[in-house]
C-alpha positions in Angstrom: -14.2 3.8 0.1 -14.7 7.1 -1.8 -17.7 7.1 -4.2 -15.3 8.4 -6.9 -13.7 4.9 -6.9 -16.8 2.8 -6.6 -16.9 2.7 -10.4 -13.3 1.5 -10.5 -13.5 -1.0 -7.7 -14.1 -4.5 -8.8 -16.3 -6.4 -6.4 -14.9 -9.7 -5.2 -11.4 -8.3 -5.1 -9.5 -7.2 -2.0 -10.3 -3.8 -0.5 -8.0 -1.1 -1.8 -5.4 0.4 0.5 -5.2 4.1 1.2 -2.1 4.3 -0.9 -3.9 2.6 -3.9 -6.8 5.0 -3.6 -4.4 8.1 -3.5 -2.4 6.7 -6.5 -5.6 6.2 -8.5 -6.6 9.8 -7.7 -3.2 11.0 -9.0 -3.3 8.8 -12.0 -6.8 9.9 -13.0 -5.9 13.5 -12.6 -2.7 13.0 -14.6 -4.7 11.3 -17.4 -7.6 13.8 -17.4 -5.5 16.9 -17.7 -3.2 15.4 -20.3 0.1 16.5 -18.9 2.0 13.5 -20.0 4.8 15.6 -21.4 5.3 17.1 -18.0 5.4 14.1 -15.7 8.8 15.3 -14.3 7.3 18.6 -13.3 4.2 16.8 -11.9 6.2 14.6 -9.6 8.6 17.4 -8.6 5.8 19.7 -7.7 4.0 17.1 -5.5 7.1 15.3 -4.1 7.3 17.1 -0.7 3.5 17.1 -0.1 2.3 13.8 -1.5 3.8 10.8 0.4 2.2 8.3 -1.9 4.8 9.2 -4.5 7.3 7.4 -2.3 5.0 4.5 -1.7 6.8 2.0 -3.8 4.8 -0.9 -2.5 1.4 0.7 -3.5 2.8 1.6 -7.0 4.2 -1.9 -7.7 1.1 -3.5 -6.2 -1.2 -1.7 -8.6 1.1 -2.7 -11.5 1.6 -6.3 -10.5 -1.4 -7.6 -8.7 -4.0 -9.2 -10.9 -6.2 -9.4 -7.8 -5.9 -5.6 -7.4 -8.9 -3.7 -6.2 -8.8 -1.6 -9.3 -8.9 -2.5 -13.0 -6.3 -0.2 -14.6 -6.9 0.8 -18.3 -3.8 0.8 -20.6 -3.7 4.6 -20.3 -3.6 4.4 -16.5 -0.9 1.7 -16.5 1.2 3.9 -18.8 0.6 7.0 -16.6 1.5 5.0 -13.4 4.7 3.7 -15.0 5.6 7.3 -16.1 4.9 8.7 -12.6 6.8 5.9 -10.9 9.8 6.4 -13.2 9.9 10.1 -12.4 9.5 9.4 -8.7 12.4 6.9 -8.8 14.5 9.6 -10.5 13.5 12.2 -8.0 14.2 9.8 -5.0 17.6 9.1 -6.5 18.5 12.8 -6.5 18.1 13.6 -10.2 18.5 17.1 -11.4 15.3 19.2 -11.0 13.3 19.9 -14.2 14.3 23.0 -16.2 13.4 26.2 -14.3 13.2 24.5 -10.9 15.6 24.4 -8.0 15.5 22.6 -4.7 16.5 24.0 -1.3 17.6 27.4 -0.2 21.0 28.9 -1.1 22.9 30.0 2.0 26.4 29.7 3.2 26.3 27.8 6.5 29.0 25.5 7.8 26.5 23.0 9.4 24.8 22.3 6.0 25.7 19.9 3.3 26.2 21.5 -0.1 25.1 19.8 -3.3 25.9 21.0 -6.8 23.3 20.2 -9.5 23.9 21.8 -12.9 24.3 25.5 -12.3 22.2 25.5 -9.1 23.9 25.4 -5.7 21.6 23.5 -3.4 21.7 23.3 0.3 20.2 20.4 2.3 20.1 20.3 6.1 20.9 17.2 8.0 17.2 16.5 8.6 16.4 16.7 4.9 19.4 14.7 4.0 18.4 11.9 6.4 14.8 11.9 5.1 16.1 11.7 1.5 18.5 8.9 2.3 15.6 6.9 4.0 13.5 7.3 0.9 16.4 6.2 -1.3 17.0 3.2 0.8 13.4 2.2 0.9 13.2 2.6 -2.9 16.3 0.6 -3.5 15.3 -2.2 -1.2 11.9 -2.5 -2.6 12.8 -2.2 -6.3 15.7 -4.7 -6.1 13.2 -7.4 -5.1 10.3 -6.3 -7.4 12.0 -4.9 -10.5 12.3 -8.3 -12.4 8.6 -9.0 -11.9 7.7 -5.4 -13.0 9.8 -5.8 -16.2 8.3 -9.2 -17.0 4.7 -8.0 -16.4 5.1 -4.7 -18.3 7.1 -6.1 -21.3 5.0 -9.2 -21.6 
């Protein structure tokens, strides 16, 4: 386990997963640089490069599990909820944040064209399949866990 997290790890709890460690790193960065008003940009910028943003299991595990390896502060819980909400929107195909676009614009018969706001977006078959897999994983996981998340966070 990284020494950065030794201060956060509670002895006697289960060993953190790689996803939990990466999420804690993202959450700490998000909190330290105080970019709360820009979570949508934060998630959009990292979406393609940071697979932990589509790790619904690790996110919900950190929020739900009282036996979690990490003790989240209130600020970190809020940050995780905000990041998770933006990740869900991104996975569902939400419009990119202002000033951002996705994909390359080209006219090709073998590509699927999506219109989002004023931006014409092009997504190849490979990208579309990957996005559909992420959507399906998200939907399947959140359908089962959402009632527990709502109860835990609202209570």
